[in-house]
PAZAPA-4460 file (N, C-alpha, C; in steps of 0.05 Angstrom, whole numbers, plus 32768, in hexadecimal, padded with zeros to 4 digits):
% residues 119
    n_x    n_y    n_z   ca_x   ca_y   ca_z    c_x    c_y    c_z   seq   type   mol
   8A74   84D8   8DBD   8A66   84F4   8DAB   8A76   84FC   8D92     1      M     A
   8A8E   84FE   8D98   8AA0   850A   8D85   8AA1   84F2   8D6A     2      K     A
   8AA4   84DA   8D73   8AA0   84C4   8D5C   8A88   84C2   8D50     3      L     A
   8A6F   84C5   8D5C   8A56   84C1   8D53   8A4C   84D7   8D3E     4      F     A
   8A59   84EF   8D43   8A58   8509   8D2F   8A68   8503   8D1A     5      L     A
   8A82   84FB   8D20   8A90   84F5   8D09   8A85   84E0   8CF2     6      T     A
   8A78   84CD   8CFA   8A6E   84B9   8CF1   8A55   84C7   8CE2     7      L     A
   8A40   84D6   8CEE   8A29   84E5   8CE1   8A39   84ED   8CC4     8      V     A
   8A4A   84FF   8CCF   8A56   8513   8CBB   8A62   8501   8C9E     9      V     A
   8A70   84EC   8CA2   8A78   84D7   8C90   8A67   84C4   8C81    10      L     A
   8A4F   84C3   8C8F   8A37   84B7   8C82   8A24   84CC   8C76    11      L     A
   8A28   84E0   8C7B   8A19   84F4   8C6C   8A26   84FA   8C4F    12      G     A
   8A46   84F9   8C54   8A57   8509   8C3E   8A51   84EC   8C24    13      L     A
   8A51   84D7   8C31   8A4F   84B7   8C1B   8A31   84C6   8C15    14      F     A
   8A22   84C2   8C22   8A05   84C6   8C0F   89FE   84E0   8BFD    15      F     A
   8A0C   84F5   8C04   8A0D   850B   8BF0   8A21   8505   8BDA    16      V     A
   8A35   84F5   8BDE   8A4A   84EE   8BC6   8A3B   84D7   8BB5    17      S     A
   8A31   84CB   8BBA   8A20   84B3   8BAF   8A09   84C0   8BA3    18      S     A
   89FC   84D1   8BA1   89E0   84DB   8BA1   89E6   84E5   8B7F    19      C     A
   89E5   84D7   8B6A   89E9   84DD   8B50   89CC   84D3   8B44    20      K     A
   89C2   84EB   8B2E   89AC   84DE   8B22   89B5   84C6   8B14    21      T     A
   899C   84BA   8B0B   899E   84A3   8AF4   89AF   84A8   8ADF    22      N     A
   89AA   84C1   8ACF   89B9   84CC   8AB9   89DF   84CB   8ABB    23      E     A
   89E1   84DA   8ACF   89FC   84DB   8AD4   8A0C   84BF   8ADF    24      E     A
   89FD   84AC   8AED   8A0A   8493   8AF4   8A05   8482   8AD8    25      T     A
   89FA   8481   8ACD   89F9   846D   8AB5   8A0F   8479   8AA2    26      E     A
   8A0F   8492   8A9B   8A1D   849D   8A89   8A40   849C   8A94    27      S     A
   8A40   849C   8AB1   8A61   849B   8AB7   8A69   847F   8AB5    28      D     A
   8A55   846B   8AB2   8A68   8451   8AB4   8A5A   8440   8A9D    29      V     A
   8A68   8436   8A8C   8A5F   841F   8A76   8A57   8409   8A87    30      L     A
   8A41   83FA   8A7B   8A35   83E6   8A85   8A47   83C9   8A7B    31      P     A
   8A47   83BA   8A8D   8A57   83A6   8A85   8A52   839C   8A66    32      M     A
   8A41   8395   8A62   8A35   838C   8A4A   8A3D   839E   8A2C    33      W     A
   8A42   83B1   8A38   8A4E   83CB   8A25   8A69   83C4   8A20    34      L     A
   8A77   83C1   8A36   8A92   83C5   8A37   8A9B   83A5   8A2C    35      Q     A
   8A8E   8391   8A29   8A91   8376   8A1E   8A91   837C   8A05    36      V     A
   8A78   8389   89FB   8A75   838B   89D9   8A8F   839B   89D5    37      K     A
   8A96   83B0   89DB   8AA7   83C2   89D5   8AC1   83B5   89D2    38      I     A
   8ACE   839E   89E7   8ADD   838E   89E5   8ADF   837B   89CC    39      A     A
   8ACE   8376   89C6   8AC7   8360   89B2   8AC8   8376   899C    40      Q     A
   8AC0   8389   8994   8AC6   8399   8978   8AE2   839E   8977    41      F     A
   8AEF   83A6   8990   8B0E   83A6   898C   8B1D   8393   8986    42      N     A
   8B13   837F   898F   8B26   8365   8984   8B1A   8354   896E    43      S     A
   8B04   8359   895C   8AF2   834B   8952   8AFE   8358   8931    44      G     A
   8AF3   834F   891B   8AF6   8359   8901   8AED   8377   88FE    45      P     A
   8AFF   8388   88EE   8AF6   83A1   88EC   8AD5   83A6   88DF    46      I     A
   8AD2   8394   88CA   8AC3   8393   88B7   8AA8   838F   88D0    47      S     A
   8AA6   837F   88E6   8A90   8378   88F6   8A8C   8390   890F    48      A     A
   8A9F   83A9   890C   8AA2   83B7   8925   8A90   83C9   891C    49      S     A
   8A7E   83D9   8929   8A73   83F5   8921   8A87   840B   8924    50      P     A
   8A7C   8422   8914   8A95   8435   8913   8A93   8444   892F    51      P     A
   8A7D   8441   893D   8A78   8455   8952   8A66   844A   8964    52      Y     A
   8A62   844F   897E   8A4F   8452   8997   8A4A   846D   89A3    53      I     A
   8A30   846D   89A4   8A29   8487   89B4   8A16   847D   89C6    54      Y     A
   8A12   8492   89DC   89FD   8492   89EF   89EB   84A9   89EB    55      S     A
   89D1   84A0   89F3   89BC   84B9   89F4   89A9   84B6   8A0E    56      Y     A
   899C   84CA   8A0F   8982   84CC   8A1E   896D   84CA   8A08    57      I     A
   895C   84B2   8A0C   8943   84AB   89F7   892C   84A3   8A0B    58      Y     A
   8918   84B1   8A0A   88FE   84B0   8A13   8904   84AF   8A34    59      K     A
   8911   84BD   8A40   8919   84BB   8A5B   892E   84A7   8A63    60      D     A
   893B   8497   8A4D   894C   847F   8A59   896D   8487   8A4E    61      Y     A
   8979   8477   8A5C   8999   847A   8A4E   8994   8464   8A38    62      F     A
   899F   8466   8A24   89A1   8454   8A04   89BC   8456   8A00    63      V     A
   89C3   8440   89EE   89DC   843F   89E3   89D6   8436   89C6    64      Y     A
   89E4   844C   89B6   89DB   8440   8995   89FB   843A   8988    65      Y     A
   89F2   8424   897D   8A0B   8413   896F   8A04   8416   8951    66      I     A
   8A15   8424   8946   8A13   842B   8927   8A18   8413   891C    67      A     A
   8A0E   8409   8900   8A16   83F3   88F6   8A31   83F2   88EA    68      A     A
   8A3B   83DC   88E7   8A56   83DE   88D8   8A56   83DD   88BB    69      P     A
   8A40   83DB   88AF   8A3E   83E3   8891   8A21   83E3   888B    70      C     A
   8A21   83E1   886D   8A0D   83E0   8857   89F4   83CD   885F    71      C     A
   89E1   83DF   8860   89C3   83CE   8862   89C3   83C2   887F    72      D     A
   89D3   83C0   8894   89CE   83B4   88A9   89C8   83C8   88C4    73      Q     A
   89B7   83C2   88D5   89AC   83CD   88E6   89B7   83D9   88FC    74      F     A
   89B8   83F0   88FF   89C4   83FA   891B   89B3   83F2   8933    75      S     A
   89C1   83F4   8949   89B3   83EA   895E   89AD   83FA   8978    76      D     A
   8999   83FE   8984   8992   840E   899A   898D   83F8   89B4    77      L     A
   899F   8402   89C9   89A1   83EE   89E4   8993   8400   89F9    78      Y     A
   8987   83F3   8A0E   8981   83FC   8A25   89A2   83FB   8A35    79      S     A
   89A1   840E   8A4E   89B6   840D   8A5D   89BB   83F2   8A68    80      H     A
   89A7   83E1   8A69   89A8   83C8   8A78   89B3   83B3   8A61    81      E     A
   89AF   83B8   8A4A   89BC   83A6   8A33   89A7   839C   8A1C    82      G     A
   8990   83A4   8A28   8972   839C   8A14   8977   83A9   89FB    83      Q     A
   8973   8393   89E3   8970   83A8   89C2   8954   83AE   89CC    84      L     A
   8955   83CB   89C6   8937   83D8   89C0   892F   83DB   89A5    85      L     A
   893F   83E1   8991   8936   83E8   8975   894C   83E5   8966    86      C     A
   8947   83EC   8951   8961   83F2   8937   8953   8406   892A    87      H     A
   8961   841C   8935   8955   8439   8926   895E   843D   890D    88      P     A
   8970   8434   8901   897E   843A   88E5   8984   841B   88D9    89      E     A
   898B   8422   88BC   8994   840B   88B0   897B   83F9   88A4    90      G     A
   8988   83DE   8897   8974   83D0   8887   8974   83D9   8871    91      G     A
   8963   83C6   885E   8964   83CF   883F   895A   83E9   883B    92      I     A
   8949   83F4   8850   8939   840D   884B   894A   8424   8855    93      T     A
   895A   841E   886A   896D   842D   887B   8960   843C   888F    94      G     A
   8940   8438   8892   8931   843F   88A9   8930   8430   88C1    95      A     A
   8941   8417   88C2   893F   840F   88D9   892A   83F9   88DB    96      G     A
   8922   83F1   88F5   890E   83DB   88F4   88F0   83EA   88FA    97      D     A
   88EA   8405   88FF   88D9   8413   8902   88CD   8415   891C    98      G     A
   88DA   83FF   8931   88D4   8401   894A   88DB   8419   8960    99      N     A
   88EC   842D   8951   88F2   8446   8960   88F3   845D   894B   100      C     A
   88DE   845E   893C   88E4   8472   8927   88E5   848F   8933   101      N     A
   88E3   8496   8942   88E7   84B2   8957   8903   84B6   896A   102      D     A
   8913   849C   8960   8930   84A1   896A   893E   84C0   8967   103      F     A
   8942   84C5   894F   8954   84D6   8949   8943   84F2   8953   104      K     A
   892C   84F9   8958   8918   850E   895E   891E   8513   8974   105      Q     A
   891F   84F8   8986   891A   84FC   89A4   892C   84F5   89B7   106      N     A
   894C   84EE   89AB   895E   84EC   89B5   896F   8503   89BE   107      R     A
   897A   8508   89D6   898B   851C   89DC   89A1   8516   89EF   108      H     A
   89B2   8526   89F6   89CE   8523   8A06   89DF   850F   89FB   109      S     A
   89E9   8510   89E0   89F7   84FF   89CD   8A15   84FF   89E0   110      E     A
   8A20   84EA   89DE   8A3A   84E1   89EA   8A4B   84CC   89DF   111      K     A
   8A5D   84D4   89D6   8A6D   84C0   89C3   8A81   84AA   89DD   112      L     A
   8A79   8494   89D6   8A7D   847D   89EA   8A93   8470   89E1   113      I     A
   8A96   846D   89C2   8AAD   845E   89BB   8AAA   845D   8999   114      W     A
   8AC4   8464   8994   8AC9   8462   8974   8ADC   8451   8967   115      K     A
   8AD6   8445   8958   8AE7   842E   894A   8B07   843E   893F   116      N     A
   8B15   843B   894B   8B2B   844C   8944   8B3D   843C   892D   117      S     A
   8B32   841D   8929   8B3E   8410   890F   8B33   8412   88F2   118      R     A
   8B23   8423   88F7   8B19   842C   88D6   8B1E   8445   88CA   119      I     A
***
């Protein structure tokens, strides 16, 4: 009986400690695709590396914003799963591709993920 109660308590503690919201879980651990991108940026040419990467909540989803490395290039907005959602800024007009014009107004919970220390 004592073993059974100990097991119940341990299982309860396990479930309570593993119950995080989606936002907490996603913001605490960088997805593998983003870790690979950051490693490529760190080892690649400085001119091809963005100045920074931020995470946000946008339309109730966790997203990653990768700034454009330079002039007239598109910035990228990715889902947590690594799907390219849109280009919120950049291009010849500076206004992006038009697929997420409301990104600046509707993003929140900004968090710096990575900054290019080589520039």
